[in-house]
C-alpha positions as CSV (number, residue, x, y, z in Angstrom):
1,M,-59.7,248.4,-91.1
2,I,-61.2,250.4,-88.5
3,T,-60.5,249.5,-84.7
4,V,-62.1,251.1,-82.0
5,S,-60.3,250.5,-78.5
6,I,-62.5,250.7,-75.3
7,L,-60.4,251.6,-72.1
8,G,-61.5,251.4,-68.7
9,M,-64.7,249.3,-69.3
10,D,-65.7,245.9,-67.9
11,Y,-64.9,243.5,-71.1
12,Y,-68.1,241.4,-70.4
13,E,-69.9,244.8,-70.7
14,A,-68.0,245.5,-73.6
15,I,-68.9,242.2,-75.7
16,R,-72.7,243.2,-75.0
17,R,-72.6,246.9,-75.8
18,T,-70.6,246.7,-78.9
19,K,-73.0,244.6,-80.8
20,P,-75.4,247.0,-81.4
21,L,-72.7,249.8,-81.7
22,H,-71.1,247.6,-84.7
23,R,-74.0,248.0,-86.9
24,K,-74.3,251.9,-86.3
25,L,-70.5,252.5,-86.9
26,V,-70.6,250.3,-90.2
27,D,-73.7,252.3,-91.5
28,A,-72.0,255.3,-90.6
29,Y,-68.8,254.9,-92.2
30,G,-70.5,253.0,-95.1
31,I,-68.1,250.0,-94.8
32,E,-68.3,246.3,-95.3
33,E,-69.1,244.4,-91.8
34,N,-65.4,242.9,-91.9
35,E,-63.8,246.1,-91.7
36,L,-64.7,247.2,-88.4
37,E,-63.4,245.6,-85.1
38,F,-63.4,246.6,-81.2
39,F,-60.6,245.9,-78.6
40,A,-61.5,245.7,-75.2
41,P,-58.9,244.6,-72.8
42,E,-59.4,244.3,-69.1
43,S,-58.4,247.7,-68.1
44,F,-58.6,250.3,-65.5
45,I,-58.5,253.8,-65.6
46,I,-56.6,255.4,-62.3
47,H,-56.4,259.2,-61.5
48,D,-54.0,260.0,-58.7
49,G,-54.4,256.7,-57.0
50,F,-58.1,256.4,-57.4
51,E,-59.6,253.8,-59.8
52,Q,-61.9,255.8,-62.4
53,T,-63.4,252.8,-63.9
54,S,-67.1,253.3,-64.8
55,F,-66.8,257.0,-64.0
56,R,-64.3,257.8,-67.0
57,L,-64.0,255.8,-70.4
58,N,-61.3,256.4,-73.0
59,I,-62.1,255.4,-76.5
60,K,-59.6,255.5,-79.4
61,V,-60.7,255.2,-82.9
62,E,-58.1,254.1,-85.3
63,A,-59.1,254.5,-89.0
64,P,-57.8,255.4,-92.4
65,E,-57.3,258.7,-93.2
66,E,-60.4,258.9,-95.7
67,F,-62.5,259.0,-92.8
68,M,-61.3,261.8,-91.3
69,Y,-64.4,263.8,-92.3
70,K,-67.0,261.3,-90.4
71,E,-65.2,262.2,-87.2
72,E,-67.9,264.5,-85.4
73,E,-70.6,261.8,-86.9
74,I,-68.8,259.1,-85.2
75,A,-68.1,260.7,-82.0
76,A,-71.9,261.3,-81.5
77,I,-72.9,257.9,-82.3
78,I,-70.2,256.5,-79.8
79,K,-71.0,259.0,-77.0
80,D,-74.7,258.5,-77.5
81,S,-74.5,254.4,-77.6
82,L,-72.3,254.6,-74.3
83,K,-73.8,257.4,-72.4
84,D,-74.9,255.4,-69.5
85,V,-71.8,253.3,-69.2
86,A,-69.7,256.1,-68.0
87,I,-69.9,259.8,-66.6
88,H,-67.0,260.9,-68.5
89,K,-65.7,260.2,-71.8
90,R,-62.5,260.9,-73.9
91,I,-62.6,259.9,-77.9
92,L,-59.6,260.1,-79.8
93,F,-59.4,259.5,-83.3
94,T,-56.1,258.4,-84.9
95,Y,-55.7,258.1,-88.8
96,F,-53.3,256.3,-91.0
97,D,-52.5,255.9,-94.7
98,P,-53.7,252.5,-95.7
99,I,-50.6,251.9,-97.6
100,H,-49.1,251.1,-94.2
101,E,-51.6,248.5,-93.1
102,Y,-50.9,244.8,-93.4
103,L,-53.6,242.2,-93.3
104,D,-52.6,238.4,-93.4
105,I,-56.1,236.6,-94.0
106,D,-56.1,232.7,-94.2
107,E,-58.8,232.0,-96.7
108,S,-59.2,228.5,-95.7
109,Y,-60.8,229.8,-92.3
110,P,-63.8,232.3,-91.8
111,E,-62.3,235.7,-91.0
112,Y,-64.1,236.1,-87.8
113,M,-65.9,233.7,-85.5
114,N,-70.0,234.1,-85.2
115,D,-73.0,232.4,-84.4
116,D,-73.1,230.4,-87.4
117,N,-69.1,228.9,-87.2
118,T,-68.5,228.7,-83.6
119,V,-69.2,225.1,-82.2
120,K,-71.2,225.4,-79.0
121,A,-70.1,222.1,-77.1
122,E,-72.7,220.8,-74.4
123,D,-71.1,220.1,-71.1
124,E,-72.5,219.1,-67.7
125,H,-72.1,222.0,-65.8
126,D,-74.6,223.0,-63.5
127,H,-75.9,226.2,-65.3
128,E,-78.2,227.7,-62.9
129,E,-75.1,227.6,-60.2
130,E,-73.0,228.9,-63.1
131,E,-75.6,231.8,-63.5
132,Q,-75.9,232.7,-59.8
133,E,-71.9,232.9,-59.7
134,Y,-72.0,235.4,-63.0
135,R,-74.7,237.6,-61.3
136,E,-72.5,237.7,-58.2
137,T,-69.3,238.3,-60.1
138,Y,-70.7,240.9,-62.7
139,E,-73.9,242.5,-60.8
140,E,-75.1,245.7,-62.3
141,P,-73.7,248.7,-60.4
142,Y,-75.8,251.0,-58.2
143,M,-77.4,253.5,-60.7
144,G,-79.3,255.6,-58.1
145,D,-78.7,259.1,-57.0
146,I,-75.5,259.9,-55.2
147,I,-74.9,263.0,-56.9
148,S,-77.3,264.8,-54.6
149,Q,-75.7,264.0,-51.6
150,F,-72.2,265.0,-53.5
151,D,-73.8,268.1,-54.2
152,E,-75.0,268.8,-50.6
153,Y,-71.6,268.1,-49.4
154,V,-69.9,270.7,-51.5
155,Q,-72.5,273.0,-50.9
156,E,-72.1,272.6,-47.1
157,H,-68.2,272.5,-47.6
158,P,-67.3,275.5,-50.2
159,N,-63.9,275.8,-49.0
160,A,-62.9,272.0,-48.7
161,S,-59.7,270.8,-50.4
162,N,-59.6,268.7,-53.7
163,E,-58.3,265.7,-51.1
164,E,-61.6,266.4,-48.9
165,V,-63.9,266.6,-51.6
166,Y,-62.6,263.3,-53.4
167,K,-62.6,261.7,-49.7
168,A,-66.0,262.8,-49.1
169,L,-67.3,261.3,-52.7
170,T,-65.2,258.0,-51.8
171,E,-67.0,257.5,-48.6
172,I,-70.6,258.4,-50.0
173,R,-69.6,255.6,-53.0
174,E,-68.6,253.1,-50.5
175,K,-71.4,253.6,-48.3
176,V,-74.2,253.7,-51.1
177,T,-72.6,250.6,-52.9
178,A,-72.7,248.5,-49.3
179,S,-76.0,249.4,-48.9
180,H,-76.9,248.3,-52.6
181,H,-75.1,244.9,-52.1
182,Q,-76.7,244.4,-48.5
183,N,-80.3,244.8,-50.1
184,G,-79.1,242.9,-53.3
185,D,-81.1,245.5,-55.8
186,D,-81.4,248.7,-56.7
187,D,-83.8,250.3,-54.4
188,V,-81.4,251.6,-51.8
189,D,-83.5,253.9,-49.5
190,E,-81.4,257.1,-49.9
191,D,-82.9,258.5,-46.5
192,N,-80.9,256.0,-44.7
193,I,-77.5,257.1,-46.1
194,D,-75.7,259.6,-43.9
195,N,-74.6,262.9,-45.2
196,R,-71.1,263.2,-44.8
197,D,-69.9,266.2,-42.3
């Protein structure tokens, strides 16, 4: 069994992103569909008291020793598939001897739930209201250009301390995020966002 753990990624986004990645990794490893699974807990990457979620991503691939030679190929596939999820990624491979792996599969049930064996119960929810609530909760992050503002700050303040640089980046991000939410779309007018002193 190969397990890919994704830490620091919204788990709803992870569900969507891992579907195409599943097929690519199964093909690259040359394994059966049921020999790969993903683990995406609700998690945050934190550094020095600052949340790094959607900025950094930690990925751990746990695989049998026989697949060690595939490491570079697998790392490239993962990086390419998740390139727009976070700015920075760390991929760690760990290997084990399969004699130490124990699977307990109940043959009276399917090994995995999927579209064919999952019952979808009809309910009386207001689906439109539910969809609106989902959009508000899991709104796509602003993907416009804030890097140029940050670069401008760094050029104007070459002697700034790490703390001052982090503070400036945080303020730029907060202002862009607030403007993005106020506008309700991704078309934030960059000219209306102040540069930091």
